[in-house]
PyMOL Python script that loads the backbone (N, CA, C, O; Angstrom):
from pymol import cmd

cmd.read_pdbstr("""\
ATOM      1  N   MET A   1      21.317   5.186  17.699  1.00  0.00           N
ATOM      2  CA  MET A   1      21.193   5.953  16.485  1.00  0.00           C
ATOM      3  C   MET A   1      19.735   5.897  16.007  1.00  0.00           C
ATOM      4  O   MET A   1      19.082   4.859  16.116  1.00  0.00           O
ATOM      5  N   GLU A   2      19.244   6.989  15.492  1.00  0.00           N
ATOM      6  CA  GLU A   2      17.895   7.051  14.956  1.00  0.00           C
ATOM      7  C   GLU A   2      17.946   7.169  13.437  1.00  0.00           C
ATOM      8  O   GLU A   2      18.854   7.776  12.870  1.00  0.00           O
ATOM      9  N   ASP A   3      16.949   6.574  12.797  1.00  0.00           N
ATOM     10  CA  ASP A   3      16.807   6.690  11.342  1.00  0.00           C
ATOM     11  C   ASP A   3      15.706   7.677  11.041  1.00  0.00           C
ATOM     12  O   ASP A   3      14.730   7.781  11.784  1.00  0.00           O
ATOM     13  N   TYR A   4      15.864   8.399   9.954  1.00  0.00           N
ATOM     14  CA  TYR A   4      14.883   9.365   9.507  1.00  0.00           C
ATOM     15  C   TYR A   4      14.478   9.020   8.082  1.00  0.00           C
ATOM     16  O   TYR A   4      15.259   8.472   7.305  1.00  0.00           O
ATOM     17  N   THR A   5      13.247   9.355   7.768  1.00  0.00           N
ATOM     18  CA  THR A   5      12.753   9.159   6.424  1.00  0.00           C
ATOM     19  C   THR A   5      12.477  10.519   5.804  1.00  0.00           C
ATOM     20  O   THR A   5      11.815  11.367   6.403  1.00  0.00           O
ATOM     21  N   LEU A   6      12.981  10.709   4.625  1.00  0.00           N
ATOM     22  CA  LEU A   6      12.789  11.955   3.896  1.00  0.00           C
ATOM     23  C   LEU A   6      12.199  11.587   2.531  1.00  0.00           C
ATOM     24  O   LEU A   6      12.822  10.856   1.762  1.00  0.00           O
ATOM     25  N   ARG A   7      11.009  12.090   2.236  1.00  0.00           N
ATOM     26  CA  ARG A   7      10.365  11.789   0.961  1.00  0.00           C
ATOM     27  C   ARG A   7      10.637  12.934   0.002  1.00  0.00           C
ATOM     28  O   ARG A   7      10.323  14.091   0.282  1.00  0.00           O
ATOM     29  N   ILE A   8      11.229  12.589  -1.136  1.00  0.00           N
ATOM     30  CA  ILE A   8      11.572  13.601  -2.134  1.00  0.00           C
ATOM     31  C   ILE A   8      11.097  13.124  -3.489  1.00  0.00           C
ATOM     32  O   ILE A   8      11.362  11.989  -3.886  1.00  0.00           O
ATOM     33  N   SER A   9      10.391  13.997  -4.202  1.00  0.00           N
ATOM     34  CA  SER A   9       9.940  13.689  -5.552  1.00  0.00           C
ATOM     35  C   SER A   9      11.093  13.945  -6.522  1.00  0.00           C
ATOM     36  O   SER A   9      11.750  14.985  -6.464  1.00  0.00           O
ATOM     37  N   GLU A  10      11.320  13.005  -7.391  1.00  0.00           N
ATOM     38  CA  GLU A  10      12.379  13.161  -8.388  1.00  0.00           C
ATOM     39  C   GLU A  10      11.990  14.085  -9.524  1.00  0.00           C
ATOM     40  O   GLU A  10      12.781  14.316 -10.439  1.00  0.00           O
ATOM     41  N   ASN A  11      10.783  14.614  -9.474  1.00  0.00           N
ATOM     42  CA  ASN A  11      10.304  15.515 -10.523  1.00  0.00           C
ATOM     43  C   ASN A  11      10.750  16.960 -10.293  1.00  0.00           C
ATOM     44  O   ASN A  11      10.462  17.836 -11.109  1.00  0.00           O
ATOM     45  N   ASN A  12      11.440  17.207  -9.201  1.00  0.00           N
ATOM     46  CA  ASN A  12      11.836  18.560  -8.834  1.00  0.00           C
ATOM     47  C   ASN A  12      13.355  18.694  -8.928  1.00  0.00           C
ATOM     48  O   ASN A  12      14.084  17.919  -8.309  1.00  0.00           O
ATOM     49  N   SER A  13      13.825  19.653  -9.682  1.00  0.00           N
ATOM     50  CA  SER A  13      15.278  19.792  -9.895  1.00  0.00           C
ATOM     51  C   SER A  13      16.007  20.150  -8.594  1.00  0.00           C
ATOM     52  O   SER A  13      17.137  19.708  -8.385  1.00  0.00           O
ATOM     53  N   LYS A  14      15.387  20.933  -7.728  1.00  0.00           N
ATOM     54  CA  LYS A  14      16.024  21.248  -6.462  1.00  0.00           C
ATOM     55  C   LYS A  14      16.131  20.015  -5.562  1.00  0.00           C
ATOM     56  O   LYS A  14      17.109  19.846  -4.834  1.00  0.00           O
ATOM     57  N   ALA A  15      15.113  19.164  -5.625  1.00  0.00           N
ATOM     58  CA  ALA A  15      15.129  17.928  -4.846  1.00  0.00           C
ATOM     59  C   ALA A  15      16.255  17.009  -5.339  1.00  0.00           C
ATOM     60  O   ALA A  15      16.952  16.388  -4.536  1.00  0.00           O
ATOM     61  N   LEU A  16      16.424  16.928  -6.652  1.00  0.00           N
ATOM     62  CA  LEU A  16      17.497  16.113  -7.215  1.00  0.00           C
ATOM     63  C   LEU A  16      18.872  16.655  -6.824  1.00  0.00           C
ATOM     64  O   LEU A  16      19.789  15.883  -6.546  1.00  0.00           O
ATOM     65  N   ALA A  17      19.014  17.968  -6.803  1.00  0.00           N
ATOM     66  CA  ALA A  17      20.278  18.575  -6.373  1.00  0.00           C
ATOM     67  C   ALA A  17      20.565  18.230  -4.925  1.00  0.00           C
ATOM     68  O   ALA A  17      21.704  17.921  -4.573  1.00  0.00           O
ATOM     69  N   LEU A  18      19.541  18.279  -4.080  1.00  0.00           N
ATOM     70  CA  LEU A  18      19.703  17.904  -2.675  1.00  0.00           C
ATOM     71  C   LEU A  18      20.119  16.452  -2.553  1.00  0.00           C
ATOM     72  O   LEU A  18      21.021  16.134  -1.777  1.00  0.00           O
ATOM     73  N   LEU A  19      19.477  15.555  -3.309  1.00  0.00           N
ATOM     74  CA  LEU A  19      19.855  14.134  -3.273  1.00  0.00           C
ATOM     75  C   LEU A  19      21.304  13.937  -3.682  1.00  0.00           C
ATOM     76  O   LEU A  19      22.038  13.185  -3.042  1.00  0.00           O
ATOM     77  N   ASN A  20      21.714  14.610  -4.743  1.00  0.00           N
ATOM     78  CA  ASN A  20      23.103  14.489  -5.198  1.00  0.00           C
ATOM     79  C   ASN A  20      24.077  14.991  -4.141  1.00  0.00           C
ATOM     80  O   ASN A  20      25.152  14.418  -3.964  1.00  0.00           O
ATOM     81  N   TYR A  21      23.710  16.050  -3.443  1.00  0.00           N
ATOM     82  CA  TYR A  21      24.569  16.547  -2.360  1.00  0.00           C
ATOM     83  C   TYR A  21      24.636  15.542  -1.218  1.00  0.00           C
ATOM     84  O   TYR A  21      25.714  15.268  -0.690  1.00  0.00           O
ATOM     85  N   LEU A  22      23.489  14.994  -0.837  1.00  0.00           N
ATOM     86  CA  LEU A  22      23.464  14.027   0.258  1.00  0.00           C
ATOM     87  C   LEU A  22      24.305  12.784  -0.037  1.00  0.00           C
ATOM     88  O   LEU A  22      24.891  12.188   0.867  1.00  0.00           O
ATOM     89  N   LYS A  23      24.355  12.404  -1.307  1.00  0.00           N
ATOM     90  CA  LYS A  23      25.150  11.250  -1.714  1.00  0.00           C
ATOM     91  C   LYS A  23      26.639  11.456  -1.440  1.00  0.00           C
ATOM     92  O   LYS A  23      27.382  10.486  -1.286  1.00  0.00           O
ATOM     93  N   THR A  24      27.073  12.702  -1.380  1.00  0.00           N
ATOM     94  CA  THR A  24      28.494  12.995  -1.163  1.00  0.00           C
ATOM     95  C   THR A  24      28.898  12.886   0.319  1.00  0.00           C
ATOM     96  O   THR A  24      30.087  12.848   0.634  1.00  0.00           O
ATOM     97  N   LEU A  25      27.936  12.836   1.201  1.00  0.00           N
ATOM     98  CA  LEU A  25      28.216  12.796   2.632  1.00  0.00           C
ATOM     99  C   LEU A  25      28.417  11.366   3.103  1.00  0.00           C
ATOM    100  O   LEU A  25      27.577  10.504   2.846  1.00  0.00           O
ATOM    101  N   ASP A  26      29.525  11.105   3.791  1.00  0.00           N
ATOM    102  CA  ASP A  26      29.831   9.723   4.183  1.00  0.00           C
ATOM    103  C   ASP A  26      28.948   9.206   5.310  1.00  0.00           C
ATOM    104  O   ASP A  26      28.899   7.997   5.537  1.00  0.00           O
ATOM    105  N   PHE A  27      28.260  10.070   6.009  1.00  0.00           N
ATOM    106  CA  PHE A  27      27.400   9.624   7.109  1.00  0.00           C
ATOM    107  C   PHE A  27      25.931   9.483   6.710  1.00  0.00           C
ATOM    108  O   PHE A  27      25.073   9.226   7.554  1.00  0.00           O
ATOM    109  N   VAL A  28      25.652   9.654   5.413  1.00  0.00           N
ATOM    110  CA  VAL A  28      24.288   9.541   4.909  1.00  0.00           C
ATOM    111  C   VAL A  28      24.181   8.316   4.028  1.00  0.00           C
ATOM    112  O   VAL A  28      24.981   8.125   3.112  1.00  0.00           O
ATOM    113  N   GLU A  29      23.196   7.490   4.306  1.00  0.00           N
ATOM    114  CA  GLU A  29      22.927   6.320   3.478  1.00  0.00           C
ATOM    115  C   GLU A  29      21.567   6.529   2.817  1.00  0.00           C
ATOM    116  O   GLU A  29      20.553   6.667   3.501  1.00  0.00           O
ATOM    117  N   LEU A  30      21.552   6.551   1.515  1.00  0.00           N
ATOM    118  CA  LEU A  30      20.315   6.768   0.772  1.00  0.00           C
ATOM    119  C   LEU A  30      19.765   5.438   0.270  1.00  0.00           C
ATOM    120  O   LEU A  30      20.499   4.613  -0.275  1.00  0.00           O
ATOM    121  N   THR A  31      18.482   5.245   0.458  1.00  0.00           N
ATOM    122  CA  THR A  31      17.806   4.057  -0.036  1.00  0.00           C
ATOM    123  C   THR A  31      16.597   4.514  -0.816  1.00  0.00           C
ATOM    124  O   THR A  31      15.749   5.235  -0.291  1.00  0.00           O
ATOM    125  N   LYS A  32      16.513   4.100  -2.063  1.00  0.00           N
ATOM    126  CA  LYS A  32      15.389   4.484  -2.910  1.00  0.00           C
ATOM    127  C   LYS A  32      14.283   3.447  -2.746  1.00  0.00           C
ATOM    128  O   LYS A  32      14.533   2.242  -2.781  1.00  0.00           O
ATOM    129  N   SER A  33      13.073   3.930  -2.568  1.00  0.00           N
ATOM    130  CA  SER A  33      11.956   3.005  -2.461  1.00  0.00           C
ATOM    131  C   SER A  33      10.742   3.614  -3.181  1.00  0.00           C
ATOM    132  O   SER A  33      10.666   4.820  -3.415  1.00  0.00           O
ATOM    133  N   THR A  34       9.830   2.754  -3.509  1.00  0.00           N
ATOM    134  CA  THR A  34       8.607   3.165  -4.187  1.00  0.00           C
ATOM    135  C   THR A  34       7.435   2.817  -3.276  1.00  0.00           C
ATOM    136  O   THR A  34       7.403   1.739  -2.683  1.00  0.00           O
ATOM    137  N   ASP A  35       6.500   3.704  -3.168  1.00  0.00           N
ATOM    138  CA  ASP A  35       5.313   3.462  -2.367  1.00  0.00           C
ATOM    139  C   ASP A  35       4.513   2.318  -2.976  1.00  0.00           C
ATOM    140  O   ASP A  35       4.364   2.247  -4.196  1.00  0.00           O
ATOM    141  N   TRP A  36       4.002   1.431  -2.143  1.00  0.00           N
ATOM    142  CA  TRP A  36       3.272   0.254  -2.640  1.00  0.00           C
ATOM    143  C   TRP A  36       2.068   0.662  -3.467  1.00  0.00           C
ATOM    144  O   TRP A  36       1.694  -0.057  -4.393  1.00  0.00           O
ATOM    145  N   TRP A  37       1.456   1.783  -3.166  1.00  0.00           N
ATOM    146  CA  TRP A  37       0.266   2.226  -3.917  1.00  0.00           C
ATOM    147  C   TRP A  37       0.644   2.498  -5.373  1.00  0.00           C
ATOM    148  O   TRP A  37      -0.127   2.199  -6.285  1.00  0.00           O
ATOM    149  N   SER A  38       1.815   3.056  -5.584  1.00  0.00           N
ATOM    150  CA  SER A  38       2.277   3.367  -6.943  1.00  0.00           C
ATOM    151  C   SER A  38       2.501   2.115  -7.777  1.00  0.00           C
ATOM    152  O   SER A  38       2.440   2.155  -9.006  1.00  0.00           O
ATOM    153  N   GLU A  39       2.756   1.021  -7.108  1.00  0.00           N
ATOM    154  CA  GLU A  39       3.046  -0.240  -7.803  1.00  0.00           C
ATOM    155  C   GLU A  39       1.788  -1.025  -8.158  1.00  0.00           C
ATOM    156  O   GLU A  39       1.852  -1.989  -8.921  1.00  0.00           O
ATOM    157  N   MET A  40       0.656  -0.621  -7.612  1.00  0.00           N
ATOM    158  CA  MET A  40      -0.574  -1.401  -7.815  1.00  0.00           C
ATOM    159  C   MET A  40      -1.203  -1.110  -9.175  1.00  0.00           C
ATOM    160  O   MET A  40      -1.040  -0.029  -9.740  1.00  0.00           O
ATOM    161  N   SER A  41      -1.920  -2.101  -9.678  1.00  0.00           N
ATOM    162  CA  SER A  41      -2.622  -1.926 -10.948  1.00  0.00           C
ATOM    163  C   SER A  41      -3.815  -0.996 -10.744  1.00  0.00           C
ATOM    164  O   SER A  41      -4.320  -0.874  -9.628  1.00  0.00           O
ATOM    165  N   PRO A  42      -4.268  -0.341 -11.811  1.00  0.00           N
ATOM    166  CA  PRO A  42      -5.463   0.504 -11.697  1.00  0.00           C
ATOM    167  C   PRO A  42      -6.687  -0.273 -11.208  1.00  0.00           C
ATOM    168  O   PRO A  42      -7.518   0.268 -10.478  1.00  0.00           O
ATOM    169  N   GLU A  43      -6.794  -1.527 -11.606  1.00  0.00           N
ATOM    170  CA  GLU A  43      -7.930  -2.350 -11.173  1.00  0.00           C
ATOM    171  C   GLU A  43      -7.914  -2.564  -9.668  1.00  0.00           C
ATOM    172  O   GLU A  43      -8.952  -2.465  -9.014  1.00  0.00           O
ATOM    173  N   ASN A  44      -6.729  -2.861  -9.109  1.00  0.00           N
ATOM    174  CA  ASN A  44      -6.631  -3.077  -7.670  1.00  0.00           C
ATOM    175  C   ASN A  44      -6.906  -1.787  -6.906  1.00  0.00           C
ATOM    176  O   ASN A  44      -7.560  -1.806  -5.864  1.00  0.00           O
ATOM    177  N   LYS A  45      -6.405  -0.667  -7.424  1.00  0.00           N
ATOM    178  CA  LYS A  45      -6.660   0.623  -6.780  1.00  0.00           C
ATOM    179  C   LYS A  45      -8.150   0.912  -6.756  1.00  0.00           C
ATOM    180  O   LYS A  45      -8.689   1.345  -5.737  1.00  0.00           O
ATOM    181  N   ALA A  46      -8.819   0.671  -7.887  1.00  0.00           N
ATOM    182  CA  ALA A  46     -10.260   0.928  -7.982  1.00  0.00           C
ATOM    183  C   ALA A  46     -11.025   0.051  -7.004  1.00  0.00           C
ATOM    184  O   ALA A  46     -11.987   0.504  -6.382  1.00  0.00           O
ATOM    185  N   SER A  47     -10.608  -1.193  -6.864  1.00  0.00           N
ATOM    186  CA  SER A  47     -11.268  -2.104  -5.940  1.00  0.00           C
ATOM    187  C   SER A  47     -11.112  -1.650  -4.493  1.00  0.00           C
ATOM    188  O   SER A  47     -12.068  -1.696  -3.719  1.00  0.00           O
ATOM    189  N   ILE A  48      -9.935  -1.220  -4.134  1.00  0.00           N
ATOM    190  CA  ILE A  48      -9.695  -0.713  -2.775  1.00  0.00           C
ATOM    191  C   ILE A  48     -10.502   0.550  -2.528  1.00  0.00           C
ATOM    192  O   ILE A  48     -11.111   0.704  -1.470  1.00  0.00           O
ATOM    193  N   GLU A  49     -10.509   1.458  -3.502  1.00  0.00           N
ATOM    194  CA  GLU A  49     -11.262   2.710  -3.344  1.00  0.00           C
ATOM    195  C   GLU A  49     -12.751   2.430  -3.221  1.00  0.00           C
ATOM    196  O   GLU A  49     -13.442   3.100  -2.454  1.00  0.00           O
ATOM    197  N   GLN A  50     -13.256   1.450  -3.963  1.00  0.00           N
ATOM    198  CA  GLN A  50     -14.661   1.071  -3.864  1.00  0.00           C
ATOM    199  C   GLN A  50     -14.971   0.525  -2.463  1.00  0.00           C
ATOM    200  O   GLN A  50     -15.992   0.858  -1.863  1.00  0.00           O
ATOM    201  N   GLY A  51     -14.066  -0.320  -1.962  1.00  0.00           N
ATOM    202  CA  GLY A  51     -14.260  -0.859  -0.619  1.00  0.00           C
ATOM    203  C   GLY A  51     -14.241   0.222   0.455  1.00  0.00           C
ATOM    204  O   GLY A  51     -15.012   0.161   1.414  1.00  0.00           O
ATOM    205  N   LEU A  52     -13.370   1.204   0.300  1.00  0.00           N
ATOM    206  CA  LEU A  52     -13.325   2.315   1.265  1.00  0.00           C
ATOM    207  C   LEU A  52     -14.629   3.124   1.219  1.00  0.00           C
ATOM    208  O   LEU A  52     -15.147   3.527   2.261  1.00  0.00           O
ATOM    209  N   LYS A  53     -15.152   3.359   0.020  1.00  0.00           N
ATOM    210  CA  LYS A  53     -16.421   4.089  -0.106  1.00  0.00           C
ATOM    211  C   LYS A  53     -17.561   3.305   0.561  1.00  0.00           C
ATOM    212  O   LYS A  53     -18.408   3.877   1.246  1.00  0.00           O
ATOM    213  N   GLN A  54     -17.562   1.979   0.342  1.00  0.00           N
ATOM    214  CA  GLN A  54     -18.599   1.147   0.951  1.00  0.00           C
ATOM    215  C   GLN A  54     -18.491   1.181   2.485  1.00  0.00           C
ATOM    216  O   GLN A  54     -19.500   1.255   3.187  1.00  0.00           O
ATOM    217  N   ALA A  55     -17.263   1.126   2.984  1.00  0.00           N
ATOM    218  CA  ALA A  55     -17.055   1.180   4.432  1.00  0.00           C
ATOM    219  C   ALA A  55     -17.510   2.522   4.989  1.00  0.00           C
ATOM    220  O   ALA A  55     -18.116   2.577   6.060  1.00  0.00           O
ATOM    221  N   ASP A  56     -17.221   3.609   4.270  1.00  0.00           N
ATOM    222  CA  ASP A  56     -17.668   4.933   4.713  1.00  0.00           C
ATOM    223  C   ASP A  56     -19.190   5.018   4.798  1.00  0.00           C
ATOM    224  O   ASP A  56     -19.728   5.734   5.642  1.00  0.00           O
ATOM    225  N   LYS A  57     -19.884   4.287   3.920  1.00  0.00           N
ATOM    226  CA  LYS A  57     -21.335   4.283   3.911  1.00  0.00           C
ATOM    227  C   LYS A  57     -21.918   3.300   4.928  1.00  0.00           C
ATOM    228  O   LYS A  57     -23.136   3.215   5.087  1.00  0.00           O
ATOM    229  N   GLY A  58     -21.041   2.556   5.616  1.00  0.00           N
ATOM    230  CA  GLY A  58     -21.510   1.570   6.585  1.00  0.00           C
ATOM    231  C   GLY A  58     -21.871   0.244   5.968  1.00  0.00           C
ATOM    232  O   GLY A  58     -22.479  -0.601   6.624  1.00  0.00           O
ATOM    233  N   GLU A  59     -21.509   0.046   4.719  1.00  0.00           N
ATOM    234  CA  GLU A  59     -21.820  -1.213   4.005  1.00  0.00           C
ATOM    235  C   GLU A  59     -20.725  -2.219   4.327  1.00  0.00           C
ATOM    236  O   GLU A  59     -19.840  -2.486   3.514  1.00  0.00           O
ATOM    237  N   LEU A  60     -20.808  -2.775   5.545  1.00  0.00           N
ATOM    238  CA  LEU A  60     -19.775  -3.665   6.023  1.00  0.00           C
ATOM    239  C   LEU A  60     -20.319  -5.069   6.253  1.00  0.00           C
ATOM    240  O   LEU A  60     -21.523  -5.257   6.427  1.00  0.00           O
ATOM    241  N   VAL A  61     -19.434  -6.044   6.251  1.00  0.00           N
ATOM    242  CA  VAL A  61     -19.768  -7.419   6.562  1.00  0.00           C
ATOM    243  C   VAL A  61     -18.946  -7.803   7.786  1.00  0.00           C
ATOM    244  O   VAL A  61     -17.729  -7.618   7.805  1.00  0.00           O
ATOM    245  N   SER A  62     -19.613  -8.339   8.810  1.00  0.00           N
ATOM    246  CA  SER A  62     -18.890  -8.714  10.017  1.00  0.00           C
ATOM    247  C   SER A  62     -17.953  -9.891   9.728  1.00  0.00           C
ATOM    248  O   SER A  62     -18.113 -10.614   8.744  1.00  0.00           O
ATOM    249  N   HIS A  63     -16.982 -10.055  10.610  1.00  0.00           N
ATOM    250  CA  HIS A  63     -16.027 -11.151  10.465  1.00  0.00           C
ATOM    251  C   HIS A  63     -16.760 -12.500  10.478  1.00  0.00           C
ATOM    252  O   HIS A  63     -16.452 -13.393   9.689  1.00  0.00           O
ATOM    253  N   GLU A  64     -17.726 -12.630  11.380  1.00  0.00           N
ATOM    254  CA  GLU A  64     -18.490 -13.887  11.471  1.00  0.00           C
ATOM    255  C   GLU A  64     -19.257 -14.172  10.181  1.00  0.00           C
ATOM    256  O   GLU A  64     -19.265 -15.306   9.703  1.00  0.00           O
ATOM    257  N   ASP A  65     -19.900 -13.150   9.617  1.00  0.00           N
ATOM    258  CA  ASP A  65     -20.632 -13.332   8.367  1.00  0.00           C
ATOM    259  C   ASP A  65     -19.682 -13.708   7.217  1.00  0.00           C
ATOM    260  O   ASP A  65     -20.002 -14.563   6.391  1.00  0.00           O
ATOM    261  N   ALA A  66     -18.532 -13.069   7.179  1.00  0.00           N
ATOM    262  CA  ALA A  66     -17.559 -13.387   6.141  1.00  0.00           C
ATOM    263  C   ALA A  66     -17.092 -14.834   6.268  1.00  0.00           C
ATOM    264  O   ALA A  66     -16.957 -15.536   5.266  1.00  0.00           O
ATOM    265  N   LYS A  67     -16.845 -15.281   7.509  1.00  0.00           N
ATOM    266  CA  LYS A  67     -16.431 -16.676   7.708  1.00  0.00           C
ATOM    267  C   LYS A  67     -17.517 -17.643   7.235  1.00  0.00           C
ATOM    268  O   LYS A  67     -17.222 -18.651   6.593  1.00  0.00           O
ATOM    269  N   LYS A  68     -18.775 -17.327   7.556  1.00  0.00           N
ATOM    270  CA  LYS A  68     -19.878 -18.189   7.140  1.00  0.00           C
ATOM    271  C   LYS A  68     -19.966 -18.264   5.612  1.00  0.00           C
ATOM    272  O   LYS A  68     -20.149 -19.340   5.042  1.00  0.00           O
ATOM    273  N   ARG A  69     -19.833 -17.106   4.962  1.00  0.00           N
ATOM    274  CA  ARG A  69     -19.899 -17.081   3.495  1.00  0.00           C
ATOM    275  C   ARG A  69     -18.767 -17.907   2.880  1.00  0.00           C
ATOM    276  O   ARG A  69     -18.990 -18.663   1.934  1.00  0.00           O
ATOM    277  N   LEU A  70     -17.564 -17.763   3.416  1.00  0.00           N
ATOM    278  CA  LEU A  70     -16.423 -18.515   2.876  1.00  0.00           C
ATOM    279  C   LEU A  70     -16.580 -20.003   3.148  1.00  0.00           C
ATOM    280  O   LEU A  70     -16.284 -20.826   2.281  1.00  0.00           O
ATOM    281  N   ASP A  71     -17.044 -20.357   4.344  1.00  0.00           N
ATOM    282  CA  ASP A  71     -17.258 -21.784   4.648  1.00  0.00           C
ATOM    283  C   ASP A  71     -18.256 -22.381   3.670  1.00  0.00           C
ATOM    284  O   ASP A  71     -18.049 -23.481   3.158  1.00  0.00           O
ATOM    285  N   GLY A  72     -19.352 -21.649   3.406  1.00  0.00           N
ATOM    286  CA  GLY A  72     -20.361 -22.122   2.456  1.00  0.00           C
ATOM    287  C   GLY A  72     -19.797 -22.253   1.051  1.00  0.00           C
ATOM    288  O   GLY A  72     -20.107 -23.208   0.339  1.00  0.00           O
ATOM    289  N   PHE A  73     -18.973 -21.299   0.656  1.00  0.00           N
ATOM    290  CA  PHE A  73     -18.361 -21.338  -0.681  1.00  0.00           C
ATOM    291  C   PHE A  73     -17.472 -22.565  -0.825  1.00  0.00           C
ATOM    292  O   PHE A  73     -17.561 -23.288  -1.817  1.00  0.00           O
ATOM    293  N   PHE A  74     -16.623 -22.799   0.156  1.00  0.00           N
ATOM    294  CA  PHE A  74     -15.687 -23.923   0.062  1.00  0.00           C
ATOM    295  C   PHE A  74     -16.412 -25.261   0.167  1.00  0.00           C
ATOM    296  O   PHE A  74     -16.018 -26.235  -0.474  1.00  0.00           O
ATOM    297  N   GLN A  75     -17.455 -25.309   0.963  1.00  0.00           N
ATOM    298  CA  GLN A  75     -18.214 -26.578   1.057  1.00  0.00           C
ATOM    299  C   GLN A  75     -18.912 -26.878  -0.254  1.00  0.00           C
ATOM    300  O   GLN A  75     -18.975 -28.038  -0.662  1.00  0.00           O
ATOM    301  N   LYS A  76     -19.447 -25.850  -0.937  1.00  0.00           N
ATOM    302  CA  LYS A  76     -20.098 -26.030  -2.231  1.00  0.00           C
ATOM    303  C   LYS A  76     -19.116 -26.536  -3.277  1.00  0.00           C
ATOM    304  O   LYS A  76     -19.486 -27.292  -4.176  1.00  0.00           O
ATOM    305  N   ASN A  77     -17.882 -26.121  -3.155  1.00  0.00           N
ATOM    306  CA  ASN A  77     -16.847 -26.476  -4.144  1.00  0.00           C
ATOM    307  C   ASN A  77     -16.025 -27.682  -3.711  1.00  0.00           C
ATOM    308  O   ASN A  77     -14.969 -27.944  -4.287  1.00  0.00           O
ATOM    309  N   GLY A  78     -16.482 -28.409  -2.722  1.00  0.00           N
ATOM    310  CA  GLY A  78     -15.842 -29.647  -2.310  1.00  0.00           C
ATOM    311  C   GLY A  78     -14.537 -29.471  -1.541  1.00  0.00           C
ATOM    312  O   GLY A  78     -13.747 -30.411  -1.450  1.00  0.00           O
ATOM    313  N   GLU A  79     -14.304 -28.316  -1.001  1.00  0.00           N
ATOM    314  CA  GLU A  79     -13.091 -28.069  -0.229  1.00  0.00           C
ATOM    315  C   GLU A  79     -13.492 -27.877   1.216  1.00  0.00           C
ATOM    316  O   GLU A  79     -14.570 -27.364   1.519  1.00  0.00           O
ATOM    317  N   ASN A  80     -12.612 -28.294   2.095  1.00  0.00           N
ATOM    318  CA  ASN A  80     -12.864 -28.137   3.515  1.00  0.00           C
ATOM    319  C   ASN A  80     -11.677 -27.465   4.149  1.00  0.00           C
ATOM    320  O   ASN A  80     -10.564 -27.987   4.093  1.00  0.00           O
ATOM    321  N   ILE A  81     -11.890 -26.331   4.745  1.00  0.00           N
ATOM    322  CA  ILE A  81     -10.751 -25.635   5.399  1.00  0.00           C
ATOM    323  C   ILE A  81     -10.983 -25.542   6.874  1.00  0.00           C
ATOM    324  O   ILE A  81     -10.148 -24.997   7.597  1.00  0.00           O
TER     325      ILE A  81
END
""", "prot")
cmd.dss("prot")
cmd.show_as("cartoon", "prot")
cmd.util.cbc("prot")
cmd.orient("prot")
């Protein structure tokens, strides 16, 4: 058996009518979910969007540089990971 995903906005009356019809069918299982982006705070969204813009401009930090920065941070703060 294959599963399908159907995205429907609840802001549309025709979409709601379709959902109500689908609920009457015994072979259809409906699961309501919310996109993770919709659940995020405006601050987190802004931070992600800023990071994407920086990446598009090539303003990246290599994995090795990031590790060095974090190691230095934790050593300064008396933590060792």
